[in-house]
VEXTI-233977 format. One record per residue: residue in three letters; x, y, z of N, C-alpha, C, O in turn; chain. Coordinates in nm, 3 decimals. Example, Ala and Ser with C-alpha at 12.3 -4.5 7.8 and 13.67 -1.06 7.14 Angstrom:
(ALA, (1.319, -0.569, 0.780), (1.230, -0.450, 0.780), (1.320, -0.330, 0.780), (1.424, -0.332, 0.846), A)
(SER, (1.285, -0.225, 0.708), (1.367, -0.106, 0.714), (1.290, 0.003, 0.787), (1.341, 0.114, 0.804), A)
This chain:
(MET, (4.696, -2.696, -2.655), (4.726, -2.865, -2.645), (4.630, -2.918, -2.639), (4.544, -2.849, -2.584), A)
(GLN, (4.577, -3.072, -2.689), (4.442, -3.093, -2.636), (4.428, -3.196, -2.480), (4.494, -3.299, -2.471), A)
(GLU, (4.364, -3.163, -2.402), (4.358, -3.255, -2.318), (4.383, -3.371, -2.287), (4.325, -3.449, -2.362), A)
(THR, (4.448, -3.424, -2.206), (4.440, -3.556, -2.181), (4.371, -3.650, -2.071), (4.332, -3.609, -1.961), A)
(ASN, (4.363, -3.765, -2.112), (4.292, -3.850, -1.947), (4.373, -3.809, -1.820), (4.474, -3.740, -1.831), A)
(GLN, (4.349, -3.831, -1.760), (4.355, -3.849, -1.602), (4.489, -3.891, -1.587), (4.585, -3.818, -1.562), A)
(ASP, (4.488, -4.070, -1.614), (4.535, -4.174, -1.619), (4.692, -4.191, -1.727), (4.765, -4.290, -1.730), A)
(GLU, (4.708, -4.070, -1.801), (4.825, -4.035, -1.889), (4.881, -3.864, -1.825), (4.825, -3.771, -1.767), A)
(ILE, (5.017, -3.893, -1.872), (5.098, -3.788, -1.808), (5.201, -3.744, -1.937), (5.296, -3.804, -1.987), A)
(ILE, (5.149, -3.634, -1.962), (5.266, -3.515, -2.050), (5.410, -3.543, -2.037), (5.474, -3.480, -1.952), A)
(LEU, (5.474, -3.640, -2.120), (5.600, -3.577, -2.097), (5.656, -3.478, -2.181), (5.752, -3.431, -2.119), A)
(CYS, (5.641, -3.393, -2.346), (5.636, -3.294, -2.372), (5.532, -3.273, -2.508), (5.433, -3.339, -2.541), A)
(GLY, (5.595, -3.156, -2.573), (5.450, -3.152, -2.654), (5.496, -2.981, -2.721), (5.557, -2.897, -2.655), A)
(SER, (5.452, -2.963, -2.848), (5.460, -2.806, -2.937), (5.344, -2.812, -2.997), (5.251, -2.884, -3.032), A)
(SER, (5.403, -2.677, -2.992), (5.215, -2.648, -3.106), (5.296, -2.564, -3.240), (5.386, -2.484, -3.213), A)
(ALA, (5.259, -2.588, -3.372), (5.272, -2.504, -3.465), (5.190, -2.348, -3.444), (5.228, -2.252, -3.511), A)
(TYR, (5.102, -2.337, -3.367), (5.010, -2.206, -3.363), (5.045, -2.111, -3.248), (5.017, -1.992, -3.262), A)
(THR, (5.113, -2.159, -3.120), (5.200, -2.109, -3.036), (5.354, -2.098, -3.025), (5.433, -2.072, -2.935), A)
(LYS, (5.359, -2.122, -3.122), (5.547, -2.060, -3.168), (5.643, -2.227, -3.066), (5.751, -2.266, -3.112), A)
(LYS, (5.581, -2.298, -2.940), (5.603, -2.334, -2.794), (5.633, -2.443, -2.808), (5.565, -2.521, -2.876), A)
(PHE, (5.723, -2.470, -2.759), (5.747, -2.658, -2.665), (5.739, -2.648, -2.555), (5.771, -2.540, -2.506), A)
(TYR, (5.694, -2.754, -2.472), (5.688, -2.777, -2.354), (5.783, -2.928, -2.310), (5.836, -3.006, -2.389), A)
(LEU, (5.783, -2.936, -2.166), (5.856, -3.036, -2.143), (5.784, -3.015, -1.979), (5.816, -2.933, -1.892), A)
(ASN, (5.701, -3.098, -1.977), (5.703, -3.125, -1.826), (5.796, -3.126, -1.699), (5.876, -3.218, -1.686), A)
(GLU, (5.788, -3.049, -1.625), (5.871, -3.035, -1.504), (5.912, -3.117, -1.423), (6.009, -3.138, -1.351), A)
(GLU, (5.801, -3.165, -1.455), (5.801, -3.360, -1.338), (5.967, -3.466, -1.415), (6.034, -3.546, -1.349), A)
(PHE, (5.986, -3.437, -1.530), (6.083, -3.452, -1.616), (6.254, -3.372, -1.613), (6.356, -3.417, -1.666), A)
(ALA, (6.241, -3.247, -1.536), (6.356, -3.183, -1.554), (6.505, -3.294, -1.508), (6.620, -3.263, -1.537), A)
(GLY, (6.466, -3.426, -1.432), (6.579, -3.484, -1.410), (6.631, -3.572, -1.563), (6.724, -3.652, -1.549), A)
(LEU, (6.592, -3.561, -1.653), (6.650, -3.642, -1.820), (6.755, -3.546, -1.835), (6.742, -3.423, -1.837), A)
(PRO, (6.891, -3.632, -1.849), (6.960, -3.579, -1.926), (6.954, -3.499, -2.001), (6.898, -3.530, -2.107), A)
(GLU, (7.018, -3.331, -1.984), (7.058, -3.232, -2.089), (6.985, -3.247, -2.269), (6.904, -3.192, -2.343), A)
(GLY, (7.110, -3.394, -2.265), (7.101, -3.423, -2.443), (6.955, -3.500, -2.481), (6.911, -3.502, -2.596), A)
(ILE, (6.893, -3.558, -2.378), (6.773, -3.583, -2.441), (6.660, -3.515, -2.416), (6.553, -3.557, -2.458), A)
(LYS, (6.675, -3.355, -2.318), (6.569, -3.280, -2.336), (6.561, -3.238, -2.444), (6.447, -3.244, -2.490), A)
(GLU, (6.657, -3.184, -2.526), (6.741, -3.137, -2.624), (6.697, -3.224, -2.769), (6.663, -3.161, -2.870), A)
(ASP, (6.702, -3.375, -2.767), (6.662, -3.443, -2.850), (6.502, -3.439, -2.863), (6.440, -3.421, -2.969), A)
(LEU, (6.456, -3.457, -2.759), (6.292, -3.385, -2.746), (6.235, -3.310, -2.802), (6.142, -3.328, -2.880), A)
(LYS, (6.301, -3.184, -2.755), (6.260, -3.040, -2.794), (6.247, -3.030, -2.921), (6.134, -3.023, -2.970), A)
(ILE, (6.407, -3.028, -3.028), (6.413, -3.092, -3.124), (6.331, -3.150, -3.281), (6.331, -3.117, -3.400), A)
(LEU, (6.239, -3.295, -3.158), (6.229, -3.387, -3.237), (6.078, -3.322, -3.236), (6.020, -3.315, -3.345), A)
(CYS, (5.996, -3.264, -3.091), (5.840, -3.182, -3.073), (5.859, -3.070, -3.231), (5.783, -3.067, -3.327), A)
(VAL, (5.972, -2.999, -3.212), (5.940, -2.899, -3.335), (5.970, -2.907, -3.475), (5.934, -2.809, -3.540), A)
(LEU, (6.021, -2.991, -3.534), (6.071, -3.002, -3.609), (5.913, -3.101, -3.650), (5.888, -3.138, -3.765), A)
(TYR, (5.853, -3.119, -3.568), (5.776, -3.242, -3.598), (5.644, -3.093, -3.639), (5.570, -3.084, -3.737), A)
(THR, (5.653, -3.035, -3.568), (5.478, -2.936, -3.579), (5.550, -2.823, -3.667), (5.478, -2.726, -3.689), A)
(GLU, (5.677, -2.817, -3.721), (5.730, -2.713, -3.825), (5.661, -2.803, -3.899), (5.541, -2.777, -3.914), A)
(ASP, (5.713, -2.920, -3.960), (5.641, -2.952, -4.093), (5.556, -3.010, -4.120), (5.558, -3.061, -4.232), A)
(ILE, (5.463, -3.029, -4.050), (5.295, -3.104, -4.062), (5.232, -2.972, -3.997), (5.202, -2.891, -4.085), A)
(GLY, (5.195, -2.914, -3.821), (5.143, -2.820, -3.831), (5.087, -2.867, -3.722), (5.131, -2.972, -3.676), A)
(GLY, (4.970, -2.794, -3.653), (4.915, -2.855, -3.504), (4.960, -2.891, -3.378), (5.029, -2.811, -3.315), A)
(THR, (4.943, -2.956, -3.351), (4.994, -2.953, -3.191), (5.060, -3.116, -3.212), (5.016, -3.207, -3.282), A)
(PHE, (5.180, -3.111, -3.124), (5.265, -3.282, -3.150), (5.258, -3.307, -2.901), (5.253, -3.223, -2.811), A)
(GLN, (5.260, -3.406, -2.900), (5.243, -3.405, -2.776), (5.258, -3.572, -2.745), (5.188, -3.657, -2.801), A)
(MET, (5.374, -3.604, -2.636), (5.458, -3.745, -2.632), (5.392, -3.743, -2.486), (5.428, -3.667, -2.396), A)
(VAL, (5.311, -3.819, -2.477), (5.181, -3.876, -2.332), (5.219, -4.012, -2.315), (5.211, -4.090, -2.409), A)
(TYR, (5.282, -4.069, -2.136), (5.253, -4.193, -2.138), (5.098, -4.168, -2.073), (5.027, -4.078, -2.028), A)
(ASP, (5.097, -4.326, -2.105), (4.954, -4.412, -2.018), (5.000, -4.443, -1.929), (5.111, -4.429, -1.877), A)
(LYS, (4.868, -4.512, -1.894), (4.920, -4.588, -1.724), (4.990, -4.653, -1.696), (5.057, -4.645, -1.593), A)
(GLU, (4.999, -4.784, -1.825), (5.093, -4.846, -1.807), (5.222, -4.817, -1.860), (5.295, -4.914, -1.877), A)
(GLY, (5.273, -4.683, -1.895), (5.393, -4.649, -1.889), (5.450, -4.666, -2.067), (5.565, -4.647, -2.108), A)
(HIS, (5.328, -4.707, -2.148), (5.383, -4.665, -2.265), (5.365, -4.538, -2.359), (5.250, -4.510, -2.393), A)
(LEU, (5.457, -4.471, -2.398), (5.473, -4.351, -2.495), (5.393, -4.364, -2.613), (5.421, -4.438, -2.708), A)
(LEU, (5.315, -4.307, -2.606), (5.247, -4.251, -2.696), (5.243, -4.119, -2.814), (5.240, -4.012, -2.753), A)
(LEU, (5.242, -4.111, -2.876), (5.281, -3.998, -3.006), (5.136, -3.994, -3.037), (5.055, -4.083, -3.063), A)
(ARG, (5.124, -3.804, -3.023), (4.971, -3.769, -3.051), (4.977, -3.637, -3.105), (5.037, -3.536, -3.069), A)
(THR, (4.896, -3.663, -3.207), (4.901, -3.505, -3.257), (4.742, -3.390, -3.323), (4.641, -3.451, -3.360), A)
(ASP, (4.742, -3.304, -3.327), (4.618, -3.256, -3.322), (4.613, -3.141, -3.414), (4.717, -3.077, -3.429), A)
(CYS, (4.524, -3.111, -3.467), (4.519, -2.940, -3.510), (4.360, -2.851, -3.476), (4.255, -2.906, -3.444), A)
(ASN, (4.382, -2.708, -3.492), (4.266, -2.706, -3.466), (4.159, -2.727, -3.582), (4.213, -2.756, -3.688), A)
(GLU, (4.009, -2.720, -3.588), (3.942, -2.735, -3.664), (3.957, -2.652, -3.802), (4.039, -2.560, -3.802), A)
(GLY, (3.913, -2.668, -3.873), (3.934, -2.599, -4.001), (4.069, -2.569, -4.035), (4.072, -2.516, -4.147), A)
(ASP, (4.231, -2.586, -3.963), (4.340, -2.587, -3.991), (4.397, -2.607, -4.128), (4.468, -2.706, -4.134), A)
(PHE, (4.383, -2.528, -4.260), (4.442, -2.643, -4.349), (4.560, -2.670, -4.451), (4.577, -2.702, -4.569), A)
(CYS, (4.662, -2.628, -4.289), (4.748, -2.591, -4.311), (4.767, -2.737, -4.299), (4.840, -2.790, -4.382), A)
(TYR, (4.725, -2.795, -4.228), (4.756, -2.906, -4.112), (4.766, -3.027, -4.216), (4.671, -3.055, -4.290), A)
(ASP, (4.921, -3.116, -4.218), (4.891, -3.209, -4.320), (4.909, -3.359, -4.251), (5.004, -3.412, -4.193), A)
(GLU, (4.754, -3.409, -4.290), (4.722, -3.541, -4.179), (4.779, -3.602, -4.235), (4.856, -3.666, -4.163), A)
(ILE, (4.791, -3.629, -4.358), (4.870, -3.812, -4.390), (4.987, -3.761, -4.358), (5.018, -3.820, -4.255), A)
(GLY, (5.115, -3.646, -4.401), (5.219, -3.640, -4.313), (5.181, -3.643, -4.147), (5.298, -3.654, -4.108), A)
(SER, (5.137, -3.642, -4.076), (5.139, -3.684, -3.976), (5.158, -3.813, -3.973), (5.260, -3.853, -3.917), A)
(VAL, (5.068, -3.907, -4.032), (5.061, -4.053, -4.023), (5.262, -4.051, -4.069), (5.365, -4.070, -4.003), A)
(LEU, (5.235, -4.021, -4.197), (5.373, -4.074, -4.215), (5.538, -4.033, -4.099), (5.652, -4.080, -4.098), A)
(LYS, (5.481, -3.947, -4.033), (5.567, -3.843, -3.975), (5.622, -3.952, -3.856), (5.727, -4.017, -3.850), A)
(ILE, (5.509, -3.944, -3.767), (5.530, -4.054, -3.686), (5.558, -4.183, -3.720), (5.617, -4.231, -3.623), A)
(LYS, (5.543, -4.292, -3.836), (5.567, -4.370, -3.793), (5.724, -4.342, -3.869), (5.754, -4.442, -3.934), A)
(GLN, (5.811, -4.254, -3.877), (5.917, -4.215, -3.935), (5.999, -4.209, -3.775), (6.101, -4.272, -3.748), A)
(ILE, (5.949, -4.147, -3.714), (5.951, -4.096, -3.525), (5.985, -4.217, -3.492), (6.094, -4.241, -3.442), A)
(GLN, (5.902, -4.302, -3.515), (5.875, -4.412, -3.446), (6.015, -4.565, -3.476), (6.057, -4.639, -3.387), A)
(ARG, (6.049, -4.567, -3.605), (6.131, -4.585, -3.675), (6.262, -4.562, -3.636), (6.342, -4.651, -3.609), A)
(GLU, (6.290, -4.411, -3.633), (6.433, -4.399, -3.671), (6.508, -4.314, -3.503), (6.617, -4.259, -3.486), A)
(LYS, (6.374, -4.341, -3.390), (6.400, -4.309, -3.316), (6.347, -4.408, -3.188), (6.345, -4.360, -3.074), A)
(ALA, (6.298, -4.566, -3.215), (6.295, -4.620, -3.131), (6.361, -4.669, -3.033), (6.310, -4.739, -2.946), A)
(GLU, (6.477, -4.637, -3.039), (6.606, -4.679, -2.927), (6.581, -4.526, -2.782), (6.573, -4.539, -2.660), A)
(LEU, (6.578, -4.417, -2.854), (6.544, -4.305, -2.779), (6.401, -4.324, -2.737), (6.379, -4.223, -2.670), A)
(LEU, (6.288, -4.399, -2.737), (6.138, -4.359, -2.712), (6.148, -4.544, -2.614), (6.070, -4.542, -2.518), A)
(GLU, (6.193, -4.624, -2.621), (6.219, -4.761, -2.525), (6.262, -4.674, -2.433), (6.190, -4.640, -2.339), A)
(SER, (6.430, -4.613, -2.456), (6.467, -4.535, -2.356), (6.354, -4.436, -2.252), (6.368, -4.449, -2.131), A)
(LEU, (6.263, -4.357, -2.294), (6.193, -4.297, -2.251), (6.092, -4.394, -2.164), (6.048, -4.369, -2.052), A)
(GLU, (6.064, -4.519, -2.248), (5.970, -4.577, -2.178), (6.007, -4.653, -2.057), (5.935, -4.658, -1.957), A)
(MET, (6.147, -4.725, -2.069), (6.202, -4.786, -1.921), (6.223, -4.643, -1.782), (6.203, -4.649, -1.660), A)
(TYR, (6.264, -4.538, -1.862), (6.292, -4.475, -1.794), (6.138, -4.437, -1.664), (6.148, -4.439, -1.542), A)
(TYR, (6.055, -4.418, -1.716), (5.895, -4.408, -1.698), (5.886, -4.486, -1.544), (5.896, -4.466, -1.423), A)
(LYS, (5.858, -4.589, -1.646), (5.844, -4.772, -1.599), (5.946, -4.815, -1.443), (5.923, -4.915, -1.374), A)
(VAL, (6.032, -4.738, -1.421), (6.151, -4.734, -1.277), (6.091, -4.699, -1.203), (6.023, -4.749, -1.114), A)
(PHE, (6.139, -4.498, -1.273), (6.095, -4.399, -1.159), (5.970, -4.340, -1.136), (5.948, -4.279, -1.031), A)
(PHE, (5.875, -4.356, -1.237), (5.775, -4.325, -1.176), (5.665, -4.427, -1.150), (5.572, -4.387, -1.080), A)
(LEU, (5.661, -4.525, -1.185), (5.607, -4.660, -1.141), (5.628, -4.754, -1.105), (5.551, -4.851, -1.100), A)
(GLY, (5.805, -4.742, -1.050), (5.859, -4.824, -0.962), (5.867, -4.974, -0.975), (5.865, -5.061, -0.887), A)
(GLU, (5.879, -4.986, -1.122), (5.873, -5.138, -1.195), (6.034, -5.138, -1.192), (6.100, -5.039, -1.223), A)
(VAL, (6.095, -5.271, -1.149), (6.249, -5.260, -1.132), (6.244, -5.379, -1.290), (6.143, -5.428, -1.340), A)
(PHE, (6.359, -5.394, -1.326), (6.409, -5.432, -1.474), (6.550, -5.507, -1.414), (6.637, -5.466, -1.337), A)
(SER, (6.530, -5.647, -1.492), (6.705, -5.697, -1.445), (6.757, -5.701, -1.595), (6.704, -5.719, -1.704), A)
(GLU, (6.876, -5.676, -1.553), (6.969, -5.728, -1.670), (6.911, -5.764, -1.818), (6.935, -5.696, -1.918), A)
(GLU, (6.819, -5.899, -1.816), (6.779, -5.939, -1.960), (6.661, -5.849, -1.994), (6.626, -5.846, -2.111), A)
(GLU, (6.613, -5.795, -1.926), (6.502, -5.700, -2.008), (6.562, -5.575, -2.092), (6.487, -5.501, -2.155), A)
């Protein structure tokens, strides 16, 4: 999987090349159902599209969805990757927002009021 900026933290990822899923141990406190949803989301992505897929927090706590492939990987669906990420952002918006809030509260120490 591609390297990230040192201001970024990988939440999870999967690879079509190694057929493996990775969940950063710093997020072991997430509920089991959320961890299972992340695994399914990542693995299905790489099964459908190929390459690698990562969910990464930037230094402000935004959750970024990243994909990459090995050079010369003709099985990787570049157009499908863009469409799949948009689909995930649309269909999993509530999950993604909750994961951002979780990170901002527990890792960045931000305080949220009921209205937010």
